[in-house]
N, C-alpha and C positions, 0 to 999 in steps of 0.2 A: 881506728872505728871499725865497727861492725860493717858485714856486708848488706845488711838489711836497711842500716840508716845512713842518712844523707845529710850533709850541712848545706842548708841555704840560707843565705843571709846571715849568717851567724846563727842559726837556729836550727834545731834538731828535728827531722821530720822522720816518722816512720814511714818506711815505704815498703808495702805489699804488692810483690807482683803476681799476678795470677793469669795463666793461659788461658786463652779464649779459642774454643774452637769455632772455627770459621766454616761453615759447611756450603758448598757452592750448591747454589738452587738449581735446577734444571730447568732451562728454558726450551721451550719446544718452540717450533716455528708454526705458524697459524698458516691454515691452508686459504688464500684468498681465491674466492670464486667470482666472476664476473657475472652479475646480475643481467639477466636477459631483458631488453626493454622491447615491450608488444606495442605497436603502435595500436592505439585505441581510437575507434572509429566515432566521431562525434557526429551525431545525427542532429539535425534541426528540430527543435521542440515544435511540434504541431500545435496550432491555437485551436481548441476545442472550443465551440459555441455552449456556452452556459445556458442549461436548460432550467428555467426558472418555472417552478411549480406555482400552481394555483395557490397554493396556501402561503406562499411566500408573497405573493402578491397582493393577497388579503390581510397580511400582517400589519402593514402601515395603513394609518385609519385616516390621518389628516395633519397638517404642520399646525405647529405650535407657536402661534405668533404672539409674542408677547414684548414687553419693553427688555426684559432680560436676553429673550431669544435674539431680536436685533442688535442687540450689545455683542453678543457671543458671536453671531453671523460676521460681524464687521470685523471684530478683533481676532478670532481666532479660526476662521471660515468653517464654521461649523453651524449645521441646520438642525433644528428640534422639531422632533414627528411626535405624534400621539401614535401609540401602536397598540397590538392587543396584548392582552395579558399572558399569553402563553407564546408570544413571539420570541424567536431567539436572535442572536448576533447575526448567525449567517442567512436567516430568512429576511430580516430587514436590509442587509446588505445586497441580497439579491435583488430585492424589489427596488431599492433605491437606483443601482446601478441600471436596471431595466426601465424604469419609469421614467427617469431622468436624463440618461445617457451620460453618467459622470463616472470618475474614478473612486471610490468610497477609501479613504485610508484606514478610519478606525470608528468602533462603533461604541458607545457607552449607555447602556441600559440603566435604569434605575425604575422600581417602582415609587409612586406618589400614593400616599396613604389618603383616603377621602375624608373630609371635614365633618365633624360631626356640627348640625344645625338645629335650631329649634323649629320644630314641625308645628307646635301650637303652644298654647301657655303651659302645659304640663308634659307633652310629650317631646322628645329629643328624636330626631333623625340623623340619617348619615350618607353622605354622598359616596357614590362608590369608588373604591379604588381604581386606577389606573397606571398604565405603563408609559413612561417617555424614554425617548431614544435621542443622544445626541449623536448626530452623524457628523465626522469629519472627513473634508471633500479636499482632493488633492490641489495643490496651490494652482491659481490661475484656472479655477474653473468655478461655477456657480450654478446655482438652482434658480431658475426662474419660475413664480409661481403662476405669473400672468398669463402664461403660455404665449408671450409674444416670440 
């Protein structure tokens, strides 16, 4: 038999041997430097009294008392208010916290479109649009409108 052929299990298999060059990779040692830990001074947070502006106090007009409002108040601990058309969530939150001394969790504002009503036999009138605020209060707190 020739040098390139080998008998394996009574079969002739061509064997080609190629030399592979193995190159050694250079491994460099990484320098590990110790990080300096600096002690950070923790300062106590200062409680700043919020200054409630006159505009934010005027943004809340009245509580909106309906069957749906009382149902939402019982189930979700929310109170519904009528607010000014240009009122923002921040102004309403400041006003409610200042007037009723409660912690407000969240506020949802929505615009209510005025209904079209018949003014006379031939004329149609329209009630004015207004804005409603759903005020979510922290658990365990409530707003008492009777003042007791």
